[in-house]
N, C-alpha and C positions, 0 to 999 in steps of 0.2 A: 073891182077887188083892189084894195090898196095893198103895199108892200105889207103892212103890218100885219094883215090877215094872213097873206101867204106865207109869213116867216111863222106864225101860229100853228097853221095847217101842217107845215113841215114838222114843226116841233112835237105837235102832237102825233104825227105820224111814225116819227122817229121813236118816240116813248112806246107806241103800241108795238112796232116792229121790234123793239129790244124785247120787251115783253114775250111777245110770241116767242122769238127766239129762245129766250130762258125757259120757257115751258116745253118746246120743243127738245131741247138739251137734257132738261131733267127728265121728260118722257124717255127718250133714249137711253139714257143713263139707267132708268129703272127696269127698263126692258132687257139691257144687257145683264143686270145683275140678276134679274129673274131667271133669264135664260142660262146664265152660268149656274145657278142654283140648281134648277131643273136637271142640267146635265150633269152635275156631281152627284146628285141622287140617284139618276140612274146608272152610275158606275159603280 
């Protein structure tokens, strides 16, 4: 495996991880908003 191949794999992995992190972050924000709304509705 050449340096270029390893570099490409690392770059692809970084992109995937960043996308996963963004999706996770958005999910958490949506869940938090939903929880706040449900809590306020109950009050």
